The first five atom37 places (N, CA, C, CB, O) and aatype in JSON, in Angstrom:
{
  "aatype": [12, 10, 18, 10, 7, 6, 12, 1, 11, 6, 16, 12, 11, 6, 9, 11, 1, 0, 15, 19, 17, 19, 2, 11, 11, 15, 7, 16, 16, 8, 12, 19, 17, 14, 3, 10, 3, 18, 2, 7, 3, 10, 11, 19, 8, 16, 15, 16, 10, 2, 10, 1, 17, 6, 1, 3, 18, 13, 13, 1, 0, 11, 3, 12, 3, 1, 13, 1, 11, 2, 18, 6, 13, 19, 4, 3, 16, 0, 3, 2, 3, 13, 13, 19, 2, 19, 10, 0, 2, 11, 6, 10, 11, 15, 3, 18, 16, 17, 7, 10, 11, 16, 2, 7, 1, 9, 7, 9, 15, 11, 3, 6, 13, 13, 2, 11, 10, 12, 7, 6, 2],
  "atom_mask": [
    [1, 1, 1, 1, 1],
    [1, 1, 1, 1, 1],
    [1, 1, 1, 1, 1],
    [1, 1, 1, 1, 1],
    [1, 1, 1, 0, 1],
    [1, 1, 1, 1, 1],
    [1, 1, 1, 1, 1],
    [1, 1, 1, 1, 1],
    [1, 1, 1, 1, 1],
    [1, 1, 1, 1, 1],
    [1, 1, 1, 1, 1],
    [1, 1, 1, 1, 1],
    [1, 1, 1, 1, 1],
    [1, 1, 1, 1, 1],
    [1, 1, 1, 1, 1],
    [1, 1, 1, 1, 1],
    [1, 1, 1, 1, 1],
    [1, 1, 1, 1, 1],
    [1, 1, 1, 1, 1],
    [1, 1, 1, 1, 1],
    [1, 1, 1, 1, 1],
    [1, 1, 1, 1, 1],
    [1, 1, 1, 1, 1],
    [1, 1, 1, 1, 1],
    [1, 1, 1, 1, 1],
    [1, 1, 1, 1, 1],
    [1, 1, 1, 0, 1],
    [1, 1, 1, 1, 1],
    [1, 1, 1, 1, 1],
    [1, 1, 1, 1, 1],
    [1, 1, 1, 1, 1],
    [1, 1, 1, 1, 1],
    [1, 1, 1, 1, 1],
    [1, 1, 1, 1, 1],
    [1, 1, 1, 1, 1],
    [1, 1, 1, 1, 1],
    [1, 1, 1, 1, 1],
    [1, 1, 1, 1, 1],
    [1, 1, 1, 1, 1],
    [1, 1, 1, 0, 1],
    [1, 1, 1, 1, 1],
    [1, 1, 1, 1, 1],
    [1, 1, 1, 1, 1],
    [1, 1, 1, 1, 1],
    [1, 1, 1, 1, 1],
    [1, 1, 1, 1, 1],
    [1, 1, 1, 1, 1],
    [1, 1, 1, 1, 1],
    [1, 1, 1, 1, 1],
    [1, 1, 1, 1, 1],
    [1, 1, 1, 1, 1],
    [1, 1, 1, 1, 1],
    [1, 1, 1, 1, 1],
    [1, 1, 1, 1, 1],
    [1, 1, 1, 1, 1],
    [1, 1, 1, 1, 1],
    [1, 1, 1, 1, 1],
    [1, 1, 1, 1, 1],
    [1, 1, 1, 1, 1],
    [1, 1, 1, 1, 1],
    [1, 1, 1, 1, 1],
    [1, 1, 1, 1, 1],
    [1, 1, 1, 1, 1],
    [1, 1, 1, 1, 1],
    [1, 1, 1, 1, 1],
    [1, 1, 1, 1, 1],
    [1, 1, 1, 1, 1],
    [1, 1, 1, 1, 1],
    [1, 1, 1, 1, 1],
    [1, 1, 1, 1, 1],
    [1, 1, 1, 1, 1],
    [1, 1, 1, 1, 1],
    [1, 1, 1, 1, 1],
    [1, 1, 1, 1, 1],
    [1, 1, 1, 1, 1],
    [1, 1, 1, 1, 1],
    [1, 1, 1, 1, 1],
    [1, 1, 1, 1, 1],
    [1, 1, 1, 1, 1],
    [1, 1, 1, 1, 1],
    [1, 1, 1, 1, 1],
    [1, 1, 1, 1, 1],
    [1, 1, 1, 1, 1],
    [1, 1, 1, 1, 1],
    [1, 1, 1, 1, 1],
    [1, 1, 1, 1, 1],
    [1, 1, 1, 1, 1],
    [1, 1, 1, 1, 1],
    [1, 1, 1, 1, 1],
    [1, 1, 1, 1, 1],
    [1, 1, 1, 1, 1],
    [1, 1, 1, 1, 1],
    [1, 1, 1, 1, 1],
    [1, 1, 1, 1, 1],
    [1, 1, 1, 1, 1],
    [1, 1, 1, 1, 1],
    [1, 1, 1, 1, 1],
    [1, 1, 1, 1, 1],
    [1, 1, 1, 0, 1],
    [1, 1, 1, 1, 1],
    [1, 1, 1, 1, 1],
    [1, 1, 1, 1, 1],
    [1, 1, 1, 1, 1],
    [1, 1, 1, 0, 1],
    [1, 1, 1, 1, 1],
    [1, 1, 1, 1, 1],
    [1, 1, 1, 0, 1],
    [1, 1, 1, 1, 1],
    [1, 1, 1, 1, 1],
    [1, 1, 1, 1, 1],
    [1, 1, 1, 1, 1],
    [1, 1, 1, 1, 1],
    [1, 1, 1, 1, 1],
    [1, 1, 1, 1, 1],
    [1, 1, 1, 1, 1],
    [1, 1, 1, 1, 1],
    [1, 1, 1, 1, 1],
    [1, 1, 1, 1, 1],
    [1, 1, 1, 0, 1],
    [1, 1, 1, 1, 1],
    [1, 1, 1, 1, 1]
  ],
  "atom_positions": [
    [[26.04, -70.79, -21.95], [26.52, -69.41, -21.38], [27.73, -69.97, -19.91], [24.77, -68.31, -20.72], [28.15, -71.1, -19.63]],
    [[27.94, -68.7, -19.3], [28.83, -69.13, -18.29], [27.61, -68.19, -16.98], [30.87, -68.5, -18.61], [27.12, -67.09, -17.25]],
    [[27.39, -68.78, -15.9], [26.94, -68.21, -15.15], [28.15, -67.85, -13.67], [25.7, -69.01, -15.03], [28.88, -68.83, -13.5]],
    [[28.35, -67.09, -13.0], [29.02, -67.17, -11.83], [28.9, -66.93, -10.8], [29.69, -66.85, -11.8], [29.71, -67.2, -9.91]],
    [[27.35, -66.1, -10.6], [27.58, -65.95, -9.24], [25.37, -64.87, -9.12], [0.0, 0.0, 0.0], [24.36, -64.74, -9.8]],
    [[25.94, -64.46, -7.74], [24.27, -63.57, -7.49], [25.05, -62.48, -7.38], [23.0, -63.88, -5.95], [26.21, -62.27, -7.01]],
    [[23.92, -61.67, -7.89], [24.33, -59.78, -7.69], [23.59, -59.61, -6.36], [23.53, -58.4, -9.15], [23.04, -60.51, -5.72]],
    [[23.64, -58.88, -6.18], [23.44, -58.21, -4.37], [21.13, -58.12, -4.83], [24.85, -55.39, -3.99], [20.33, -58.07, -3.89]],
    [[20.81, -58.11, -5.82], [19.48, -58.04, -5.73], [19.1, -59.62, -6.51], [18.87, -56.52, -6.51], [18.22, -59.68, -7.36]],
    [[19.91, -60.89, -6.09], [19.64, -62.41, -6.16], [19.39, -62.63, -7.18], [18.73, -63.0, -5.46], [18.73, -63.66, -7.34]],
    [[19.78, -61.79, -8.47], [19.72, -63.16, -9.64], [21.11, -63.16, -10.04], [18.63, -62.98, -11.19], [22.1, -62.53, -9.67]],
    [[20.82, -64.28, -11.12], [22.13, -64.66, -11.75], [23.03, -63.69, -12.57], [21.85, -65.71, -12.59], [22.56, -63.19, -13.59]],
    [[24.08, -63.44, -12.24], [24.99, -62.93, -13.17], [25.64, -63.28, -14.51], [25.75, -62.83, -12.59], [26.74, -63.51, -14.01]],
    [[25.8, -63.45, -15.49], [26.1, -63.8, -16.72], [27.49, -62.6, -16.94], [24.63, -63.68, -17.78], [27.44, -61.45, -17.38]],
    [[28.53, -63.29, -16.51], [29.88, -62.63, -17.08], [30.37, -62.57, -18.32], [30.85, -63.1, -16.59], [30.68, -63.66, -18.8]],
    [[30.57, -61.32, -19.18], [30.93, -61.34, -20.51], [31.6, -60.59, -20.87], [30.19, -61.32, -21.22], [31.89, -60.44, -22.06]],
    [[32.11, -59.77, -19.69], [33.17, -59.02, -19.55], [33.92, -58.96, -17.93], [32.66, -57.67, -20.06], [33.67, -59.88, -17.16]],
    [[34.53, -58.2, -17.63], [35.56, -58.56, -16.87], [35.08, -57.54, -15.99], [37.04, -58.56, -17.43], [34.77, -56.44, -16.47]],
    [[34.94, -57.82, -14.4], [33.83, -57.82, -13.12], [35.02, -57.36, -12.14], [32.9, -59.58, -12.62], [36.15, -57.32, -12.61]],
    [[34.8, -56.98, -10.63], [35.0, -57.19, -9.77], [34.55, -57.53, -8.7], [35.31, -56.76, -9.77], [33.75, -56.77, -8.16]],
    [[34.89, -58.71, -8.08], [34.29, -59.99, -6.92], [35.25, -60.07, -5.32], [34.57, -61.9, -7.87], [36.45, -59.83, -5.5]],
    [[34.94, -60.29, -4.24], [35.63, -60.2, -3.62], [35.41, -61.65, -2.37], [35.56, -58.79, -3.38], [34.29, -62.0, -1.99]],
    [[36.61, -62.26, -1.94], [36.77, -63.12, -1.37], [36.05, -62.46, 0.0], [38.16, -63.6, -1.48], [36.45, -61.37, 0.42]],
    [[34.78, -63.31, 0.77], [34.24, -63.19, 1.54], [34.74, -63.22, 2.96], [33.55, -63.76, 1.23], [34.42, -62.54, 3.93]],
    [[35.48, -64.05, 2.83], [36.61, -64.62, 4.38], [37.99, -63.58, 4.32], [37.42, -66.81, 4.16], [38.34, -62.73, 5.14]],
    [[38.46, -63.86, 3.37], [39.68, -63.09, 3.55], [39.49, -61.33, 2.96], [40.91, -63.99, 2.64], [40.11, -60.39, 3.48]],
    [[38.85, -61.23, 2.21], [39.0, -59.82, 2.21], [39.6, -59.22, 0.68], [0.0, 0.0, 0.0], [39.47, -58.03, 0.37]],
    [[40.31, -60.3, -0.26], [40.99, -59.63, -1.27], [40.08, -59.82, -2.11], [42.32, -60.01, -1.67], [39.21, -60.69, -1.95]],
    [[40.14, -59.09, -3.08], [39.51, -58.2, -4.31], [39.73, -58.58, -5.79], [40.08, -56.79, -4.24], [40.24, -57.59, -6.31]],
    [[39.63, -59.21, -6.39], [39.72, -60.29, -7.68], [39.34, -59.34, -8.77], [38.56, -61.76, -7.64], [38.27, -58.76, -8.59]],
    [[39.96, -59.08, -9.78], [39.14, -58.89, -11.14], [39.05, -60.48, -12.11], [40.09, -57.53, -12.15], [39.97, -61.17, -12.55]],
    [[37.26, -60.67, -12.21], [37.31, -61.47, -13.38], [36.86, -61.27, -13.81], [37.24, -62.36, -13.61], [36.17, -60.25, -13.85]],
    [[36.96, -62.35, -14.63], [36.43, -62.21, -16.59], [36.67, -64.04, -17.11], [38.12, -60.71, -17.97], [37.26, -65.0, -16.62]],
    [[35.84, -63.79, -18.32], [35.8, -65.34, -18.37], [36.63, -65.51, -19.28], [34.51, -66.08, -18.64], [37.02, -64.46, -19.81]],
    [[37.24, -66.91, -19.86], [38.08, -67.04, -20.77], [37.94, -69.07, -21.06], [39.69, -66.22, -20.14], [37.13, -69.97, -20.82]],
    [[39.0, -68.95, -21.57], [39.26, -70.46, -22.14], [39.96, -71.27, -22.06], [39.38, -70.64, -22.99], [41.08, -71.05, -22.51]],
    [[39.66, -72.73, -21.43], [40.63, -73.45, -21.14], [41.76, -73.95, -22.24], [40.02, -74.39, -20.58], [41.61, -73.27, -23.26]],
    [[43.0, -75.02, -22.43], [43.56, -75.08, -23.43], [42.46, -76.37, -24.22], [45.19, -75.32, -23.12], [42.72, -76.78, -25.36]],
    [[41.28, -76.88, -23.43], [40.55, -77.82, -24.22], [39.09, -77.0, -24.9], [40.18, -79.18, -23.15], [38.04, -77.62, -25.06]],
    [[39.24, -75.61, -25.22], [38.38, -74.78, -25.48], [37.09, -74.74, -24.67], [0.0, 0.0, 0.0], [36.09, -74.3, -25.25]],
    [[36.98, -75.15, -23.34], [36.13, -75.1, -22.13], [36.14, -73.84, -21.72], [36.51, -75.97, -21.05], [37.17, -73.17, -21.8]],
    [[34.9, -73.32, -21.18], [34.86, -71.99, -20.46], [35.45, -72.43, -18.91], [33.14, -71.28, -20.45], [35.21, -73.43, -18.23]],
    [[36.43, -71.13, -18.63], [36.76, -71.04, -17.4], [36.98, -69.63, -16.7], [37.8, -71.77, -17.33], [36.98, -68.65, -17.46]],
    [[37.19, -69.38, -15.13], [37.07, -68.06, -15.42], [38.14, -67.95, -14.66], [35.83, -67.24, -15.17], [38.59, -68.76, -13.86]],
    [[38.74, -66.29, -15.11], [40.13, -66.41, -14.73], [40.29, -64.69, -13.6], [41.29, -66.53, -16.52], [40.01, -63.54, -13.91]],
    [[40.79, -65.23, -12.39], [40.83, -64.27, -11.45], [42.15, -63.21, -11.48], [40.74, -65.02, -10.19], [42.81, -63.21, -12.52]],
    [[42.44, -62.55, -10.66], [43.83, -61.47, -10.54], [43.57, -60.71, -9.53], [44.17, -60.43, -11.79], [43.01, -59.62, -9.57]],
    [[43.94, -61.21, -8.69], [43.94, -59.89, -7.17], [44.48, -58.67, -7.61], [45.08, -60.27, -5.66], [45.37, -58.41, -8.43]],
    [[43.52, -57.74, -6.65], [43.73, -56.67, -7.03], [44.32, -56.04, -5.79], [42.63, -56.12, -7.63], [44.79, -54.92, -5.95]],
    [[44.37, -56.48, -4.81], [44.43, -55.71, -3.29], [45.92, -56.2, -2.42], [42.84, -56.32, -2.22], [46.48, -55.61, -1.49]],
    [[46.25, -57.35, -3.04], [47.77, -57.67, -2.25], [48.53, -57.32, -3.03], [48.23, -59.08, -1.83], [48.4, -56.95, -4.19]],
    [[49.99, -57.51, -1.91], [51.52, -56.83, -2.24], [51.95, -57.62, -3.77], [52.91, -57.3, -0.72], [52.7, -57.22, -4.66]],
    [[51.33, -58.62, -3.68], [52.01, -59.34, -5.15], [50.41, -60.09, -5.57], [53.73, -60.88, -4.8], [49.52, -60.61, -4.9]],
    [[50.62, -59.83, -7.04], [49.59, -60.03, -7.7], [49.46, -61.91, -8.06], [49.75, -58.96, -8.98], [50.3, -62.52, -8.72]],
    [[48.29, -62.5, -7.49], [48.05, -63.87, -7.71], [47.02, -63.95, -8.55], [47.8, -64.62, -6.58], [46.05, -63.2, -8.47]],
    [[47.2, -65.13, -9.69], [46.18, -65.54, -10.7], [45.57, -66.7, -10.21], [46.73, -65.79, -12.08], [46.42, -67.54, -9.89]],
    [[44.45, -67.06, -10.04], [43.69, -68.02, -9.77], [42.79, -68.44, -11.18], [42.89, -67.58, -8.54], [42.49, -67.43, -11.82]],
    [[42.37, -69.55, -11.71], [41.23, -70.07, -12.58], [40.38, -70.63, -12.28], [41.42, -70.7, -13.34], [40.75, -71.4, -11.39]],
    [[39.06, -70.77, -12.52], [37.95, -71.47, -11.77], [37.29, -72.46, -13.01], [36.73, -70.25, -11.03], [36.77, -71.73, -13.85]],
    [[37.18, -73.86, -13.32], [36.79, -74.65, -14.25], [35.43, -74.65, -13.91], [37.45, -75.92, -14.34], [35.17, -74.48, -12.72]],
    [[33.85, -74.93, -15.25], [32.9, -75.17, -14.95], [32.54, -75.98, -13.44], [32.63, -75.64, -15.98], [31.7, -75.54, -12.66]],
    [[33.28, -77.12, -13.23], [33.08, -77.76, -12.12], [33.18, -77.12, -10.81], [33.83, -78.68, -12.16], [32.38, -77.42, -9.92]],
    [[34.33, -76.03, -10.58], [34.37, -75.06, -9.6], [33.28, -74.03, -9.43], [35.47, -74.45, -9.77], [33.18, -73.44, -8.36]],
    [[32.59, -73.83, -10.28], [31.64, -72.4, -9.66], [30.76, -72.79, -8.57], [30.53, -71.67, -10.83], [30.23, -71.82, -8.03]],
    [[30.47, -73.82, -8.14], [29.83, -73.51, -7.03], [30.93, -72.95, -5.8], [29.01, -74.8, -6.65], [30.86, -71.83, -5.29]],
    [[31.55, -73.59, -5.58], [32.75, -72.92, -4.87], [32.84, -71.37, -5.03], [34.09, -73.53, -5.42], [32.55, -70.42, -4.31]],
    [[33.33, -71.53, -6.23], [33.53, -69.82, -6.01], [32.35, -69.05, -5.87], [34.25, -69.1, -7.22], [32.61, -67.89, -5.55]],
    [[30.91, -69.32, -6.04], [29.65, -68.69, -5.63], [29.59, -69.04, -4.24], [28.37, -69.15, -6.42], [28.46, -68.8, -3.82]],
    [[30.23, -69.44, -3.47], [30.38, -70.13, -1.97], [31.16, -68.6, -1.46], [31.6, -71.99, -1.84], [30.74, -67.77, -0.66]],
    [[32.38, -68.61, -2.25], [33.59, -68.27, -1.43], [33.56, -66.16, -1.91], [35.4, -69.55, -2.21], [34.08, -65.29, -1.21]],
    [[32.91, -65.96, -3.04], [32.68, -64.83, -3.6], [31.69, -63.52, -3.74], [32.73, -65.19, -4.32], [30.59, -63.79, -4.22]],
    [[31.79, -62.91, -3.58], [30.4, -61.76, -3.47], [31.03, -61.09, -4.67], [30.13, -60.54, -1.8], [32.21, -61.2, -5.0]],
    [[30.01, -60.32, -5.35], [29.92, -59.48, -6.76], [29.76, -58.07, -6.06], [28.45, -59.94, -7.95], [28.92, -57.76, -5.21]],
    [[30.92, -57.19, -6.7], [31.29, -56.12, -5.7], [30.68, -55.0, -7.13], [33.38, -56.06, -4.97], [29.71, -54.28, -6.87]],
    [[31.14, -54.94, -8.25], [30.84, -53.86, -9.35], [31.25, -54.77, -10.91], [32.01, -52.21, -9.03], [31.73, -55.9, -10.89]],
    [[31.0, -54.13, -11.98], [31.28, -54.2, -13.47], [32.22, -53.04, -13.7], [29.91, -54.07, -14.4], [33.13, -53.32, -14.49]],
    [[32.24, -51.88, -13.24], [33.02, -51.19, -13.78], [33.36, -50.25, -12.44], [32.45, -50.58, -15.11], [32.6, -50.34, -11.48]],
    [[34.36, -49.47, -12.39], [34.42, -48.45, -11.09], [35.51, -47.13, -11.83], [35.31, -49.43, -9.35], [36.44, -47.23, -12.63]],
    [[34.85, -45.87, -11.12], [35.47, -45.37, -11.1], [37.11, -44.98, -10.95], [34.91, -45.26, -10.83], [37.68, -45.78, -10.22]],
    [[37.68, -44.29, -11.3], [39.44, -44.32, -10.83], [39.36, -44.08, -9.53], [40.56, -43.11, -11.51], [39.96, -44.92, -8.86]],
    [[38.82, -43.2, -8.91], [38.77, -42.91, -7.44], [38.53, -43.93, -6.32], [37.8, -42.03, -7.28], [39.32, -44.31, -5.45]],
    [[36.88, -44.41, -6.6], [36.95, -45.98, -6.61], [37.87, -47.47, -6.58], [36.54, -46.07, -7.42], [38.02, -48.3, -5.69]],
    [[38.36, -47.38, -7.84], [39.57, -48.05, -7.85], [40.27, -48.28, -7.61], [39.99, -48.14, -8.11], [40.63, -49.45, -7.6]],
    [[41.41, -46.71, -7.02], [42.41, -46.74, -6.55], [42.4, -46.16, -4.85], [43.17, -46.08, -7.54], [43.49, -45.93, -4.3]],
    [[41.3, -45.98, -4.22], [41.38, -45.61, -3.04], [40.67, -46.7, -2.13], [40.87, -44.29, -2.96], [40.78, -46.77, -0.91]],
    [[39.76, -47.7, -3.15], [39.23, -48.58, -2.3], [39.25, -50.18, -2.75], [37.89, -48.08, -2.08], [39.46, -50.98, -1.83]],
    [[39.08, -50.67, -3.98], [39.54, -51.95, -4.89], [40.73, -52.15, -4.72], [39.39, -51.9, -6.32], [40.93, -52.82, -3.71]],
    [[41.79, -51.81, -5.36], [43.09, -51.91, -4.97], [43.71, -51.38, -4.06], [43.67, -51.7, -5.69], [44.88, -51.05, -4.25]],
    [[43.14, -51.17, -2.98], [44.11, -50.65, -1.78], [44.66, -51.07, -0.88], [43.81, -50.0, -1.2], [44.18, -51.18, 0.25]],
    [[45.87, -51.39, -1.27], [46.68, -52.51, 0.31], [46.87, -52.36, 1.26], [47.8, -52.95, 0.5], [47.13, -53.24, 2.08]],
    [[46.77, -51.0, 1.48], [46.48, -50.75, 3.16], [45.4, -50.77, 3.98], [46.77, -49.69, 3.52], [45.35, -51.0, 5.18]],
    [[44.24, -50.39, 2.94], [43.11, -51.42, 3.51], [42.79, -52.22, 3.76], [42.53, -51.64, 3.35], [42.08, -52.59, 4.7]],
    [[43.31, -52.74, 2.89], [42.91, -54.63, 2.66], [43.9, -54.84, 4.25], [43.94, -55.82, 0.54], [43.26, -55.32, 5.19]],
    [[45.26, -54.52, 4.47], [46.26, -54.81, 5.58], [45.5, -54.21, 7.12], [47.89, -53.92, 5.16], [45.63, -54.83, 8.18]],
    [[44.63, -52.79, 6.99], [43.54, -52.64, 7.94], [43.03, -53.69, 8.5], [42.56, -52.06, 7.46], [43.28, -54.06, 9.64]],
    [[41.98, -54.45, 7.4], [41.09, -55.37, 7.55], [41.55, -56.61, 8.56], [40.76, -55.79, 6.2], [41.14, -56.91, 9.68]],
    [[42.66, -57.28, 7.63], [43.86, -58.48, 8.0], [44.16, -58.44, 9.62], [45.54, -58.11, 7.09], [44.15, -59.31, 10.49]],
    [[44.46, -56.81, 9.62], [45.3, -56.61, 11.33], [44.11, -56.28, 11.99], [46.69, -55.17, 11.64], [44.49, -56.02, 13.13]],
    [[42.51, -56.08, 11.95], [41.51, -56.27, 12.17], [40.47, -57.59, 13.01], [0.0, 0.0, 0.0], [39.66, -57.71, 13.92]],
    [[41.21, -58.45, 11.92], [41.1, -59.93, 11.9], [41.56, -60.59, 12.84], [41.61, -60.48, 10.92], [40.97, -61.44, 13.51]],
    [[42.79, -60.17, 12.96], [44.09, -60.89, 14.04], [43.94, -60.36, 15.23], [45.74, -60.6, 13.67], [44.24, -61.07, 16.19]],
    [[43.6, -59.42, 15.39], [43.45, -58.85, 16.86], [42.26, -58.45, 17.75], [44.06, -57.8, 16.86], [42.12, -57.85, 18.82]],
    [[41.25, -59.18, 16.64], [39.6, -58.86, 17.21], [39.06, -57.57, 17.21], [39.4, -59.19, 18.69], [38.14, -57.17, 17.92]],
    [[39.76, -56.85, 16.23], [39.7, -55.24, 16.09], [40.17, -54.17, 16.87], [0.0, 0.0, 0.0], [39.79, -53.02, 16.66]],
    [[41.06, -54.49, 17.87], [41.65, -53.59, 18.37], [43.14, -52.89, 17.55], [41.82, -54.16, 19.63], [43.92, -52.23, 18.24]],
    [[43.28, -53.02, 16.73], [44.03, -53.0, 15.67], [43.71, -53.01, 14.44], [44.64, -53.71, 15.73], [43.6, -54.2, 14.14]],
    [[43.37, -51.98, 13.01], [43.21, -52.25, 12.13], [41.62, -51.61, 12.26], [0.0, 0.0, 0.0], [41.37, -50.69, 13.04]],
    [[40.43, -52.35, 11.25], [39.36, -52.07, 11.23], [38.45, -53.57, 11.22], [39.27, -51.09, 10.15], [39.02, -54.66, 11.13]],
    [[37.27, -53.47, 11.3], [36.2, -53.99, 11.5], [35.59, -54.84, 10.06], [35.38, -52.86, 12.07], [35.43, -54.17, 9.04]],
    [[35.24, -56.42, 10.04], [34.82, -57.1, 8.71], [33.8, -55.63, 7.86], [33.65, -58.88, 9.19], [33.92, -55.05, 6.78]],
    [[32.48, -55.43, 9.42], [31.64, -54.48, 8.73], [32.05, -52.92, 8.58], [30.4, -54.54, 9.4], [31.28, -52.02, 8.25]],
    [[33.55, -52.78, 8.93], [33.97, -51.42, 8.18], [34.46, -51.69, 6.91], [35.06, -50.6, 8.88], [34.16, -50.94, 5.98]],
    [[35.31, -52.83, 6.72], [35.76, -53.1, 5.52], [34.79, -52.9, 4.22], [36.2, -54.39, 5.64], [34.84, -52.09, 3.3]],
    [[33.88, -53.99, 4.52], [32.62, -54.39, 3.25], [31.78, -52.76, 3.04], [31.09, -55.95, 4.05], [31.41, -52.15, 2.04]],
    [[31.75, -52.5, 4.35], [30.99, -51.07, 3.86], [31.68, -49.78, 3.19], [30.37, -50.46, 5.09], [31.06, -48.82, 2.74]],
    [[33.0, -49.93, 3.21], [33.86, -49.22, 2.09], [33.71, -50.16, 1.01], [35.48, -48.94, 2.45], [33.44, -49.8, -0.13]],
    [[33.89, -51.33, 1.33], [34.62, -52.02, -0.88], [32.86, -51.93, -1.06], [35.8, -54.8, -1.38], [32.76, -52.07, -2.28]],
    [[31.63, -51.8, -0.6], [30.52, -51.97, -1.09], [29.8, -50.65, -1.67], [29.86, -52.6, -0.12], [28.75, -50.56, -2.29]],
    [[30.97, -49.4, -1.15], [30.33, -48.07, -1.5], [29.19, -47.85, -0.62], [0.0, 0.0, 0.0], [28.21, -47.34, -1.16]],
    [[29.1, -48.24, 1.07], [27.92, -48.06, 1.58], [28.45, -46.72, 2.47], [27.29, -49.45, 2.37], [27.58, -46.25, 3.21]],
    [[29.8, -46.02, 2.49], [30.25, -45.18, 3.44], [31.59, -44.25, 2.27], [30.87, -46.26, 5.02], [32.28, -43.34, 2.73]]
  ]
}
């Protein structure tokens, strides 16, 4: 079995299908799903959602601690409005990046970004 991380309820989440996670430091959202590497071992494939150009990353079983440390679970499925307006919103990500660079003078704060991302606003 492949365990990926903790959900908000502090229970381990077993990934059997695609779900959405966010990098805690950068605010980049990723579509994450289990996959097999060239040896047939389990790995995690991630694809960015809210960057100008799509990037793909792979995490092997030995890298799961690093994945759990840097990423937070967002949702398993999202309706179209939430996906387009929040998860894949490049302007929202840009506002968050500018907020980090200018200490909140331009853009939005980390709290505002994560409140929108976690559906609390």
